[in-house]
C-alpha positions, 0 to 999 in steps of 0.5 A: 789060234789055237789048234787043239780039237777042243776050240769052240771056235770056227776055224779062221777065227782070230783069237786075241792075244791080249785081252783087258777086263774091268769087273764090274757089276758085283754089288748090283748083282747081289742088291738085284737079289736081295744079298750083301753086296760081299756075295757079289764079290764071291760069286763075281770071283768064281766067275772071272776065275772059270773066264780066265781059265777058258780065255788061255785054254782057247789061247789067249796069252795075256789077261788084264783084270781090274780088281781095284781102282785108286778111286774105290778106297772111299768104299765102305771099311767093311767092303774094303776089307772083304775085298782085300780078303777075297784077293788075298785067297786069290793070291794064295790060289793063284801062286799054285796055278801060276807055277802049274800053268807057266803063267806070269803073274804082274801087279800093276798099279800102286803098292804102298797102300796096299794091305802088307799082307797082300804086297807080301804075296804079291811080291812073292807070287811076281818073283816065283813066276817071273821066269813064266813064259807061256802066259801073262796075267796083270791084276790091277789093284789100287790102278788108275790110268791117270795115276799110271802116267804121272808115276811115268812121268815121275820116274823118267823126271827121277831119272834124268831124261833130256826131254831130246831122248823123249819119245813113244818108245821111251814112254812106253818102257815107263808104264806098267806093262813095259816088257811085255810082248802084248803091252796092247790089249786086242780087246777090252770087256766090260761087264754090267753094261757101263760103257766107258773105260773109267780110266783103264789103260788109258795110253795101252787102250788106243787101238783096243777094240770094245766089247760091253757086256750086258750082264753083271760079272757074276753072270759071265761065264766063257759062253759070253767070252766066247760070244765077245771073241767072236765079235772081235774076229768079225772086225776088220781093224785098220790101225789108221790105214785103209783096208782091202775089203772091196767096198760095195759100189751098187746104188742102193736104191737100183739094188731095192727096186730089184730086190722087191721085184725078185720076190713079187715075181708076177711082177717080173716083166714077161719073157724073163726067167726068175734065174735072169732077174737073180743073176741081174740082183746078184751081179748089182749088188755085189758088183761081180761079173756076170759069169760069176753072177751066173753061177752065183745066181744058179746056186742061190735060186737051188737054196730058195727052192728048197726053202720054200718047200721047208727043206733046209738042210737041203738049202744049206749045200747050195747056200754054202757054195754060194758064199765059197763063190762070192768069198774070194771075189769080195775080199771077205773073211766069213765062213761059208757054212757059218754064212749058209746056215745063218741064212736058212735060220733066217729064212725058217725063223722070218716065215709069216711073221708080220708085226715087230713084237714077233721077231726079236729072236729074228733080229738077233740072228740077223745081227749075227749074220750080218756081223759074221758075212760083213765082218762088223761088230755086233754093235754095227750090224743091230741096225742093218739087222733091223732095217732088213727084218722090218722090210721082210715083215712089210713083205709078208703082209703084202704077200697075205693081200694085205695091200700093195702099201705093204710092198712100197713099204717093203722097198722103203726099208730095203732101201734105207738096208743098203744104204745102211750096209754100204755105209758100214762096209765102206 
């Protein structure tokens, strides 16, 4: 990732080399506000411009945006005309930007059905930026994934390539992204909450990470892009092979029982110190040596003591050291300071909450925490976070004297949480 001091990302963040985006939701955004659909397209054009500028500033080399599909010609004439007018304005402005910033502009899709003036501008901007190497911008206009593959096959046939010479490498040389340094997107983003690719780059997306942004394109902004990149960076990309992460070997039932007993200090057997119990729990949960567990437990207990006194900043320091100890042992790539801050925020926010309706914001923090520490996507972390919060709610009710059955429910949720955690990191 870029070393610029202005980078919004924590150290170690992996910024994608290539991001592909489906621009979706302009019409719905406009209709929901009582505006003409054309206003939605105008707002969407402004939004994607800001997102693309931010992406380049953060070190994304290649951007591919899908502005018009082979199926979009069925839209009303007035809408098509407006979109093509916006495309013309965009192309004219992009030529200046591309020359200034070293961007190579590349059209993917068919050219023959585009309006003549649009074709002329595409040809001009491609010719005048073909020697730029700092960035690549692929603009998909009249593009369809099936159409791209069919066109590639036709050219192979026209070139009379013998079937014995056709392999993946040759086929890729006939695709629209041929010859680019990063032809395969690392991250695919679709706005507006739709969870499908609609045939976008079917060959190139084989190992791409997907991110579905719920908001419509006009509401897309650099902060939302930042969230998508952070989510991408936390994922463990295996490319068909096994990863190097140390997988958990704990027994969920045993760890849940230990943690509930930790919560219920009065239930710890006589003569056993809280620190000793913490050692046993940490050793079992993370599968680490007893010596390392002793050091980790001492730091965790120190953090918990500060947390009990609601001295949150003081709690972060030993917690950060706790995560620094675990990081190398577990071979996870989290940032200790971020993990510590998120866990302290969880302690702070869960407080004395006793019903699920009051913890929606807390679940969001929990998702971020589990995504960061265990390097899984926000989507994968959602179930884990939900179960953990339910366990904490039951703990709060039990500690308020609502009955021992809440301790049993807490243990049940904790066991399910540890099952889900082990499954996700397996």
